[in-house]
N, C-alpha and C positions, 0 to 999 in steps of 0.2 A: 403243155406245161410252159412253153416258151412264149405263149401269146402275150403275157403281161411283162415281158422283159423290155428294158428301155433301149431296144434296138429295132431297126426296121427289118422285118422278115418277109421273105417271099418264098412261097412254096410252089414248085412247078412239077407236074407229073407228066412223064412221057410214056407213050405206049412202047411195048417191047420191040415193035418194028421201026421205031423212030431212028433215023440216021444219026450217027455220032456227029457228023458235020452240022446238022441242024441244032442239036443240043449244045455243041461247042459254040456256035454262033450266038445263040440266046444267052449263054452264060457270059461270054466275053463282052457282048453288047451291054449286059446288065452291070458290068464292072463290080461284081460282088467281092467283098473282102473275105468272106468265109463261104465255102461251097461244101455242102454235105450231100453225099450220094449213097444210096442203098445198094449193096452188092450181094448177089446170090450166085449160085453155081452157074446158072444159065447166062448171066450178064457180066460175069467177071472180066472177060477180055474187053468188052465194050467199055465198061466203067474205068478200067485201068488205062485204056487208050485215051479216053476222054480226060482223065485226071492228068495224064502226061501232056496233052495238048493245052490244058488250062494252065499248068505250071509254066509252060514255055511262053505262053502269051501274057500271063499275069503272074510273074514269079513271086510277088509279095502276097498274093491271095493264099489263104489257108485251105487245103483240101483235106476233108474228113470223109472217111468211108465207114459205113456201119452195115450190120446185117449178120445173120447166123453164120454165113459162109466165112466171114473174117473174124468171128468171135473165137474161133478155135484155130490154132496155127497162125496166130496173129504176127508173131515175130518173123516167121518165114515169109508171110505175105508182105510185110513192110520192107523187109530186106530185098525182096524181088521187085518192089515198086517204090523206088526212092522219091517219086513224085507225090506220094501220099504222106502228109504231115502227121495226121492223127487217125486212129481207128477207135471207133466206139464199139466196145465189146459188150455183149449181152443186151438187155433191154435198154433202149436208147433214151427214154424220157429223162431220167434224173442225170444220166451221164452228160447228155447234151445241155441240160439246164445248168449243171455245175460248171461245164466247160465255158458256156457263154458268160456265166456270172464271173468267172475268173478273168475273162477277157475284158468285160465291161468295167470291172473294178481295178484293172491293171495289176492284179496280184500274180497271175501266171503260175498258179500253184498246181501244175499238172500232176505232180507226184501224189497230191492229196485227193485226186479224183478217181474213185473206184470205177473200174470198167473202162478206163482210158489207156490207150497205148500212144506213145509220142516219141518224137526224135529230140535229142539234145546232144550237142557236141559230137555229131556223127555216130551216135549210138541210139539204139532202139530200146525203150523201156516199156514194159507191159505190166500195168497195174492189175491186181487181182480183180475178179468180177465183183460187181456190186450185188447187194442182196436183191431178191426178187421184188419187183414193184408191187405195192398193195393196190389192187385193182380199184378199190373204192376211192383211193386218193387221186386217181387220174381225173382231170376235168373232162367234161363233155365237150369235145372240140367243135361241134357243129353249130353251137349257139351263135357264135360270132361269124360263121361262114356265110357267104352269099351263095345260095343254091337255087337252082330252078328245077322244075319237075322232070326235066329230061336227064338230069345228072344221076350217076350212080354214086352210092356212098359205101364205104367200107366201115362196118360197125362191129367192133370187137367186144365180145362179152366174156370170153374164156381164154386163158393162157395155160400152157403146159400140156403134157400128154400123160395118160395113165400108164403107158409102157415106158416112160422116161427115155424115149428115143432122142438122141442128141441132134438128129436131123430135123426134128419137129419142134424144137424149143430153143430158146436163147440161152438158158442156163442149165447146167447139169444138175440133176436131182431136184429140179423145181417141182413143187406140187401143182396139181391142177387148181387154178384160181379162177374165180368167177365174180362178176358184178352181182349185186343182190337182184333178186327177181323184181322187186319193187322199182329199182332204178332202171332196169332193162325195159320194163313196161312203160315207165314214164318217158324214157328217151325214144322208144319206138313210137310212142304217141306223138312226139315232136315231129318225127318224119311224116307221119300220116297227116298232121295239120299242115305241114309244108308241101304236101303232095309229092 
């Protein structure tokens, strides 16, 4: 969703066993203005330690954390981690898009972004969750990506769970949503052509 934004974006994925020091070095050398990291129950201590190091080295950089784990209990998470400037709650696509849009346009309308938690005047504000993303509205992210045949890809066709378990979905009471079968076949064919 952010691919067409008028900003320079870099996306880096680290393996679970990657050292915090290695990730920290990459981020600091990159001199990024905004750093978004995904947090789950297994990597929370590593991500929060990394966020703290980033804020110490680059205090003007914005640190954003997202993921299921921080979508619930957000206020408690932010109060325990003052190095985190923003939390993306729920499904991240539109929340991140609206966040970047408000930065690029210098509006800074954080209160108007559903699914965003933020700090202002030493207080934490937690906006209500956004509505579930319409799967068909999501762009196919791999068309612009440079891939080779040895790379693995994550291809998502369904969101939500039939048992509505809060540990398996981003939004409470979200229905199971899927891409159309025609779109899935077309996009899987793309991967076959790219080998």
